[in-house]
Structures are given as structure tokens and as C-alpha cells.
PyMOL Python script that loads the backbone (N, CA, C, O; Angstrom):
from pymol import cmd

cmd.read_pdbstr("""\
ATOM      1  N   MET A   1       0.848  -1.170   0.000  1.00  0.00           N
ATOM      2  CA  MET A   1       0.000   0.000   0.000  1.00  0.00           C
ATOM      3  C   MET A   1       0.897   1.237   0.000  1.00  0.00           C
ATOM      4  O   MET A   1       1.805   1.357   0.822  1.00  0.00           O
ATOM      5  N   THR A   2       0.640   2.126  -0.902  1.00  0.00           N
ATOM      6  CA  THR A   2       1.442   3.357  -0.955  1.00  0.00           C
ATOM      7  C   THR A   2       1.032   4.290   0.189  1.00  0.00           C
ATOM      8  O   THR A   2      -0.050   4.138   0.756  1.00  0.00           O
ATOM      9  N   PRO A   3       1.892   5.249   0.527  1.00  0.00           N
ATOM     10  CA  PRO A   3       1.517   6.206   1.583  1.00  0.00           C
ATOM     11  C   PRO A   3       0.200   6.933   1.287  1.00  0.00           C
ATOM     12  O   PRO A   3      -0.598   7.174   2.192  1.00  0.00           O
ATOM     13  N   GLU A   4      -0.020   7.277   0.021  1.00  0.00           N
ATOM     14  CA  GLU A   4      -1.262   7.957  -0.356  1.00  0.00           C
ATOM     15  C   GLU A   4      -2.465   7.043  -0.157  1.00  0.00           C
ATOM     16  O   GLU A   4      -3.500   7.476   0.350  1.00  0.00           O
ATOM     17  N   GLN A   5      -2.331   5.775  -0.556  1.00  0.00           N
ATOM     18  CA  GLN A   5      -3.415   4.813  -0.372  1.00  0.00           C
ATOM     19  C   GLN A   5      -3.705   4.597   1.112  1.00  0.00           C
ATOM     20  O   GLN A   5      -4.861   4.462   1.514  1.00  0.00           O
ATOM     21  N   ARG A   6      -2.657   4.566   1.911  1.00  0.00           N
ATOM     22  CA  ARG A   6      -2.828   4.363   3.350  1.00  0.00           C
ATOM     23  C   ARG A   6      -3.610   5.518   3.973  1.00  0.00           C
ATOM     24  O   ARG A   6      -4.478   5.297   4.817  1.00  0.00           O
ATOM     25  N   VAL A   7      -3.304   6.754   3.557  1.00  0.00           N
ATOM     26  CA  VAL A   7      -4.015   7.926   4.067  1.00  0.00           C
ATOM     27  C   VAL A   7      -5.497   7.848   3.685  1.00  0.00           C
ATOM     28  O   VAL A   7      -6.366   8.105   4.518  1.00  0.00           O
ATOM     29  N   ALA A   8      -5.784   7.498   2.441  1.00  0.00           N
ATOM     30  CA  ALA A   8      -7.167   7.394   1.981  1.00  0.00           C
ATOM     31  C   ALA A   8      -7.891   6.262   2.701  1.00  0.00           C
ATOM     32  O   ALA A   8      -9.053   6.416   3.077  1.00  0.00           O
ATOM     33  N   TRP A   9      -7.227   5.131   2.898  1.00  0.00           N
ATOM     34  CA  TRP A   9      -7.831   3.992   3.589  1.00  0.00           C
ATOM     35  C   TRP A   9      -8.152   4.363   5.034  1.00  0.00           C
ATOM     36  O   TRP A   9      -9.240   4.065   5.526  1.00  0.00           O
ATOM     37  N   GLU A  10      -7.206   5.012   5.716  1.00  0.00           N
ATOM     38  CA  GLU A  10      -7.429   5.392   7.100  1.00  0.00           C
ATOM     39  C   GLU A  10      -8.596   6.374   7.212  1.00  0.00           C
ATOM     40  O   GLU A  10      -9.412   6.261   8.127  1.00  0.00           O
ATOM     41  N   ALA A  11      -8.682   7.320   6.303  1.00  0.00           N
ATOM     42  CA  ALA A  11      -9.795   8.281   6.324  1.00  0.00           C
ATOM     43  C   ALA A  11     -11.126   7.563   6.134  1.00  0.00           C
ATOM     44  O   ALA A  11     -12.108   7.887   6.801  1.00  0.00           O
ATOM     45  N   GLU A  12     -11.160   6.602   5.237  1.00  0.00           N
ATOM     46  CA  GLU A  12     -12.387   5.836   4.999  1.00  0.00           C
ATOM     47  C   GLU A  12     -12.796   5.039   6.233  1.00  0.00           C
ATOM     48  O   GLU A  12     -13.971   5.019   6.599  1.00  0.00           O
ATOM     49  N   VAL A  13     -11.842   4.391   6.869  1.00  0.00           N
ATOM     50  CA  VAL A  13     -12.137   3.618   8.074  1.00  0.00           C
ATOM     51  C   VAL A  13     -12.590   4.535   9.198  1.00  0.00           C
ATOM     52  O   VAL A  13     -13.552   4.224   9.901  1.00  0.00           O
ATOM     53  N   ARG A  14     -11.910   5.657   9.375  1.00  0.00           N
ATOM     54  CA  ARG A  14     -12.301   6.605  10.432  1.00  0.00           C
ATOM     55  C   ARG A  14     -13.731   7.098  10.233  1.00  0.00           C
ATOM     56  O   ARG A  14     -14.439   7.352  11.208  1.00  0.00           O
ATOM     57  N   SER A  15     -14.161   7.235   8.985  1.00  0.00           N
ATOM     58  CA  SER A  15     -15.513   7.729   8.725  1.00  0.00           C
ATOM     59  C   SER A  15     -16.588   6.735   9.166  1.00  0.00           C
ATOM     60  O   SER A  15     -17.757   7.103   9.284  1.00  0.00           O
ATOM     61  N   LEU A  16     -16.209   5.501   9.405  1.00  0.00           N
ATOM     62  CA  LEU A  16     -17.169   4.484   9.841  1.00  0.00           C
ATOM     63  C   LEU A  16     -17.510   4.610  11.321  1.00  0.00           C
ATOM     64  O   LEU A  16     -18.548   4.108  11.752  1.00  0.00           O
ATOM     65  N   TYR A  17     -16.675   5.255  12.096  1.00  0.00           N
ATOM     66  CA  TYR A  17     -16.849   5.341  13.541  1.00  0.00           C
ATOM     67  C   TYR A  17     -17.166   6.768  13.945  1.00  0.00           C
ATOM     68  O   TYR A  17     -16.300   7.641  13.886  1.00  0.00           O
ATOM     69  N   HIS A  18     -18.399   7.007  14.354  1.00  0.00           N
ATOM     70  CA  HIS A  18     -18.816   8.370  14.680  1.00  0.00           C
ATOM     71  C   HIS A  18     -18.237   8.865  16.004  1.00  0.00           C
ATOM     72  O   HIS A  18     -18.102  10.073  16.201  1.00  0.00           O
ATOM     73  N   ASP A  19     -17.893   7.952  16.914  1.00  0.00           N
ATOM     74  CA  ASP A  19     -17.367   8.380  18.214  1.00  0.00           C
ATOM     75  C   ASP A  19     -15.846   8.367  18.257  1.00  0.00           C
ATOM     76  O   ASP A  19     -15.263   8.496  19.334  1.00  0.00           O
ATOM     77  N   GLY A  20     -15.208   8.218  17.139  1.00  0.00           N
ATOM     78  CA  GLY A  20     -13.752   8.295  17.051  1.00  0.00           C
ATOM     79  C   GLY A  20     -13.056   6.957  17.222  1.00  0.00           C
ATOM     80  O   GLY A  20     -13.675   5.956  17.581  1.00  0.00           O
ATOM     81  N   MET A  21     -11.791   6.959  16.966  1.00  0.00           N
ATOM     82  CA  MET A  21     -10.968   5.772  17.111  1.00  0.00           C
ATOM     83  C   MET A  21      -9.527   6.211  17.297  1.00  0.00           C
ATOM     84  O   MET A  21      -9.188   7.374  17.080  1.00  0.00           O
ATOM     85  N   VAL A  22      -8.694   5.284  17.696  1.00  0.00           N
ATOM     86  CA  VAL A  22      -7.276   5.579  17.867  1.00  0.00           C
ATOM     87  C   VAL A  22      -6.466   4.542  17.102  1.00  0.00           C
ATOM     88  O   VAL A  22      -6.955   3.456  16.790  1.00  0.00           O
ATOM     89  N   ARG A  23      -5.251   4.886  16.814  1.00  0.00           N
ATOM     90  CA  ARG A  23      -4.333   3.938  16.193  1.00  0.00           C
ATOM     91  C   ARG A  23      -3.267   3.614  17.219  1.00  0.00           C
ATOM     92  O   ARG A  23      -2.672   4.510  17.818  1.00  0.00           O
ATOM     93  N   ILE A  24      -3.028   2.327  17.418  1.00  0.00           N
ATOM     94  CA  ILE A  24      -2.009   1.868  18.353  1.00  0.00           C
ATOM     95  C   ILE A  24      -0.857   1.294  17.544  1.00  0.00           C
ATOM     96  O   ILE A  24      -1.056   0.418  16.703  1.00  0.00           O
ATOM     97  N   VAL A  25       0.337   1.787  17.800  1.00  0.00           N
ATOM     98  CA  VAL A  25       1.530   1.319  17.097  1.00  0.00           C
ATOM     99  C   VAL A  25       2.384   0.540  18.088  1.00  0.00           C
ATOM    100  O   VAL A  25       2.701   1.030  19.172  1.00  0.00           O
ATOM    101  N   VAL A  26       2.747  -0.667  17.707  1.00  0.00           N
ATOM    102  CA  VAL A  26       3.601  -1.507  18.545  1.00  0.00           C
ATOM    103  C   VAL A  26       4.938  -1.646  17.846  1.00  0.00           C
ATOM    104  O   VAL A  26       5.001  -2.082  16.697  1.00  0.00           O
ATOM    105  N   THR A  27       5.991  -1.283  18.524  1.00  0.00           N
ATOM    106  CA  THR A  27       7.336  -1.417  17.981  1.00  0.00           C
ATOM    107  C   THR A  27       8.067  -2.478  18.797  1.00  0.00           C
ATOM    108  O   THR A  27       8.426  -2.233  19.949  1.00  0.00           O
ATOM    109  N   PRO A  28       8.289  -3.645  18.216  1.00  0.00           N
ATOM    110  CA  PRO A  28       8.949  -4.707  18.981  1.00  0.00           C
ATOM    111  C   PRO A  28      10.404  -4.350  19.294  1.00  0.00           C
ATOM    112  O   PRO A  28      11.084  -3.690  18.508  1.00  0.00           O
ATOM    113  N   THR A  29      10.857  -4.803  20.453  1.00  0.00           N
ATOM    114  CA  THR A  29      12.255  -4.601  20.815  1.00  0.00           C
ATOM    115  C   THR A  29      13.082  -5.842  20.495  1.00  0.00           C
ATOM    116  O   THR A  29      14.312  -5.794  20.510  1.00  0.00           O
ATOM    117  N   TRP A  30      12.403  -6.956  20.204  1.00  0.00           N
ATOM    118  CA  TRP A  30      13.083  -8.171  19.784  1.00  0.00           C
ATOM    119  C   TRP A  30      12.090  -9.045  19.041  1.00  0.00           C
ATOM    120  O   TRP A  30      10.882  -8.821  19.117  1.00  0.00           O
ATOM    121  N   ALA A  31      12.584 -10.022  18.337  1.00  0.00           N
ATOM    122  CA  ALA A  31      11.732 -10.954  17.600  1.00  0.00           C
ATOM    123  C   ALA A  31      12.380 -12.318  17.627  1.00  0.00           C
ATOM    124  O   ALA A  31      13.602 -12.439  17.701  1.00  0.00           O
ATOM    125  N   LYS A  32      11.545 -13.351  17.565  1.00  0.00           N
ATOM    126  CA  LYS A  32      12.048 -14.719  17.556  1.00  0.00           C
ATOM    127  C   LYS A  32      11.347 -15.473  16.447  1.00  0.00           C
ATOM    128  O   LYS A  32      10.128 -15.381  16.308  1.00  0.00           O
ATOM    129  N   LEU A  33      12.093 -16.208  15.666  1.00  0.00           N
ATOM    130  CA  LEU A  33      11.543 -17.020  14.598  1.00  0.00           C
ATOM    131  C   LEU A  33      11.311 -18.426  15.130  1.00  0.00           C
ATOM    132  O   LEU A  33      12.224 -19.059  15.661  1.00  0.00           O
ATOM    133  N   ILE A  34      10.092 -18.905  14.984  1.00  0.00           N
ATOM    134  CA  ILE A  34       9.769 -20.273  15.397  1.00  0.00           C
ATOM    135  C   ILE A  34       9.562 -21.093  14.133  1.00  0.00           C
ATOM    136  O   ILE A  34       8.677 -20.800  13.329  1.00  0.00           O
ATOM    137  N   ASP A  35      10.372 -22.106  13.965  1.00  0.00           N
ATOM    138  CA  ASP A  35      10.303 -22.976  12.800  1.00  0.00           C
ATOM    139  C   ASP A  35       9.345 -24.117  13.118  1.00  0.00           C
ATOM    140  O   ASP A  35       9.740 -25.089  13.763  1.00  0.00           O
ATOM    141  N   PHE A  36       8.097 -24.017  12.678  1.00  0.00           N
ATOM    142  CA  PHE A  36       7.089 -25.014  12.994  1.00  0.00           C
ATOM    143  C   PHE A  36       7.311 -26.333  12.259  1.00  0.00           C
ATOM    144  O   PHE A  36       6.693 -27.339  12.608  1.00  0.00           O
ATOM    145  N   GLU A  37       8.177 -26.348  11.255  1.00  0.00           N
ATOM    146  CA  GLU A  37       8.447 -27.597  10.550  1.00  0.00           C
ATOM    147  C   GLU A  37       9.374 -28.497  11.354  1.00  0.00           C
ATOM    148  O   GLU A  37       9.298 -29.720  11.236  1.00  0.00           O
ATOM    149  N   THR A  38      10.244 -27.915  12.166  1.00  0.00           N
ATOM    150  CA  THR A  38      11.188 -28.740  12.924  1.00  0.00           C
ATOM    151  C   THR A  38      10.964 -28.668  14.429  1.00  0.00           C
ATOM    152  O   THR A  38      11.410 -29.554  15.159  1.00  0.00           O
ATOM    153  N   THR A  39      10.284 -27.632  14.907  1.00  0.00           N
ATOM    154  CA  THR A  39      10.107 -27.450  16.341  1.00  0.00           C
ATOM    155  C   THR A  39       8.696 -26.969  16.645  1.00  0.00           C
ATOM    156  O   THR A  39       8.242 -25.969  16.089  1.00  0.00           O
ATOM    157  N   LEU A  40       8.002 -27.684  17.530  1.00  0.00           N
ATOM    158  CA  LEU A  40       6.705 -27.204  17.988  1.00  0.00           C
ATOM    159  C   LEU A  40       6.911 -26.273  19.171  1.00  0.00           C
ATOM    160  O   LEU A  40       7.807 -26.503  19.983  1.00  0.00           O
ATOM    161  N   PRO A  41       6.105 -25.229  19.286  1.00  0.00           N
ATOM    162  CA  PRO A  41       6.198 -24.388  20.480  1.00  0.00           C
ATOM    163  C   PRO A  41       5.856 -25.223  21.719  1.00  0.00           C
ATOM    164  O   PRO A  41       5.040 -26.141  21.644  1.00  0.00           O
ATOM    165  N   SER A  42       6.471 -24.907  22.842  1.00  0.00           N
ATOM    166  CA  SER A  42       6.282 -25.700  24.056  1.00  0.00           C
ATOM    167  C   SER A  42       4.815 -25.752  24.475  1.00  0.00           C
ATOM    168  O   SER A  42       4.366 -26.776  24.989  1.00  0.00           O
ATOM    169  N   ALA A  43       4.063 -24.683  24.271  1.00  0.00           N
ATOM    170  CA  ALA A  43       2.642 -24.699  24.640  1.00  0.00           C
ATOM    171  C   ALA A  43       1.877 -25.722  23.815  1.00  0.00           C
ATOM    172  O   ALA A  43       0.987 -26.393  24.336  1.00  0.00           O
ATOM    173  N   VAL A  44       2.211 -25.852  22.532  1.00  0.00           N
ATOM    174  CA  VAL A  44       1.544 -26.829  21.678  1.00  0.00           C
ATOM    175  C   VAL A  44       1.956 -28.240  22.093  1.00  0.00           C
ATOM    176  O   VAL A  44       1.120 -29.142  22.143  1.00  0.00           O
ATOM    177  N   GLU A  45       3.232 -28.432  22.390  1.00  0.00           N
ATOM    178  CA  GLU A  45       3.694 -29.738  22.852  1.00  0.00           C
ATOM    179  C   GLU A  45       2.957 -30.160  24.122  1.00  0.00           C
ATOM    180  O   GLU A  45       2.573 -31.320  24.268  1.00  0.00           O
ATOM    181  N   GLU A  46       2.766 -29.219  25.030  1.00  0.00           N
ATOM    182  CA  GLU A  46       2.075 -29.519  26.282  1.00  0.00           C
ATOM    183  C   GLU A  46       0.619 -29.898  26.019  1.00  0.00           C
ATOM    184  O   GLU A  46       0.109 -30.831  26.638  1.00  0.00           O
ATOM    185  N   LEU A  47      -0.050 -29.199  25.123  1.00  0.00           N
ATOM    186  CA  LEU A  47      -1.430 -29.539  24.781  1.00  0.00           C
ATOM    187  C   LEU A  47      -1.529 -30.930  24.175  1.00  0.00           C
ATOM    188  O   LEU A  47      -2.463 -31.674  24.476  1.00  0.00           O
ATOM    189  N   ILE A  48      -0.580 -31.286  23.328  1.00  0.00           N
ATOM    190  CA  ILE A  48      -0.573 -32.616  22.713  1.00  0.00           C
ATOM    191  C   ILE A  48      -0.388 -33.687  23.775  1.00  0.00           C
ATOM    192  O   ILE A  48      -1.074 -34.709  23.753  1.00  0.00           O
ATOM    193  N   LEU A  49       0.540 -33.460  24.710  1.00  0.00           N
ATOM    194  CA  LEU A  49       0.764 -34.425  25.787  1.00  0.00           C
ATOM    195  C   LEU A  49      -0.475 -34.590  26.655  1.00  0.00           C
ATOM    196  O   LEU A  49      -0.825 -35.712  27.022  1.00  0.00           O
ATOM    197  N   ARG A  50      -1.140 -33.494  26.986  1.00  0.00           N
ATOM    198  CA  ARG A  50      -2.365 -33.569  27.797  1.00  0.00           C
ATOM    199  C   ARG A  50      -3.459 -34.341  27.067  1.00  0.00           C
ATOM    200  O   ARG A  50      -4.176 -35.134  27.676  1.00  0.00           O
ATOM    201  N   ARG A  51      -3.585 -34.109  25.769  1.00  0.00           N
ATOM    202  CA  ARG A  51      -4.584 -34.830  24.983  1.00  0.00           C
ATOM    203  C   ARG A  51      -4.297 -36.322  24.995  1.00  0.00           C
ATOM    204  O   ARG A  51      -5.208 -37.132  25.162  1.00  0.00           O
ATOM    205  N   GLU A  52      -3.025 -36.689  24.818  1.00  0.00           N
ATOM    206  CA  GLU A  52      -2.655 -38.107  24.833  1.00  0.00           C
ATOM    207  C   GLU A  52      -2.948 -38.732  26.191  1.00  0.00           C
ATOM    208  O   GLU A  52      -3.412 -39.870  26.256  1.00  0.00           O
ATOM    209  N   GLU A  53      -2.687 -38.006  27.274  1.00  0.00           N
ATOM    210  CA  GLU A  53      -2.969 -38.515  28.604  1.00  0.00           C
ATOM    211  C   GLU A  53      -4.465 -38.736  28.808  1.00  0.00           C
ATOM    212  O   GLU A  53      -4.872 -39.736  29.399  1.00  0.00           O
ATOM    213  N   ARG A  54      -5.277 -37.810  28.322  1.00  0.00           N
ATOM    214  CA  ARG A  54      -6.731 -37.967  28.427  1.00  0.00           C
ATOM    215  C   ARG A  54      -7.213 -39.177  27.639  1.00  0.00           C
ATOM    216  O   ARG A  54      -8.095 -39.906  28.094  1.00  0.00           O
ATOM    217  N   GLN A  55      -6.641 -39.391  26.464  1.00  0.00           N
ATOM    218  CA  GLN A  55      -7.056 -40.502  25.615  1.00  0.00           C
ATOM    219  C   GLN A  55      -6.674 -41.846  26.225  1.00  0.00           C
ATOM    220  O   GLN A  55      -7.378 -42.838  26.038  1.00  0.00           O
ATOM    221  N   ARG A  56      -5.535 -41.880  26.970  1.00  0.00           N
ATOM    222  CA  ARG A  56      -5.103 -43.128  27.617  1.00  0.00           C
ATOM    223  C   ARG A  56      -5.958 -43.451  28.838  1.00  0.00           C
ATOM    224  O   ARG A  56      -6.064 -44.603  29.259  1.00  0.00           O
ATOM    225  N   GLY A  57      -6.571 -42.394  29.400  1.00  0.00           N
ATOM    226  CA  GLY A  57      -7.447 -42.601  30.555  1.00  0.00           C
ATOM    227  C   GLY A  57      -6.758 -42.346  31.793  1.00  0.00           C
ATOM    228  O   GLY A  57      -7.348 -42.473  32.866  1.00  0.00           O
TER     229      GLY A  57
END
""", "prot")
cmd.dss("prot")
cmd.show_as("cartoon", "prot")
cmd.util.cbc("prot")
cmd.orient("prot")
């Protein structure tokens, strides 16, 4: 999206809300790449283990 398109898009969206709106900008201070092909996130691994335990009884 070009800067001009972004300005027009934002104006159009703002016109939908009569009581106003705000824009929240999040600037990350770090990032981590999770490779789902070789590594499952620990939360997903834990859910899988719990499911297996329930299925075993």
C-alpha cells in the first residue's frame, strides 16, 4: 500500500466510527523465529501431551 493509499484507507475507516478511534503502534524490541516444521512451540507440545494422557485414561 502506498503512503497515499494508506491515508485514503485510514480516512475511509475513520468515517465508519462516529465516536472516534485511535491507532495503536507496537514497535517490537526483539523478535524470535519459530520454525514449525522442525520445532513445535512448548505450549503446543504440552497440549498434545495432555490430549494423549486424556485418551489413555
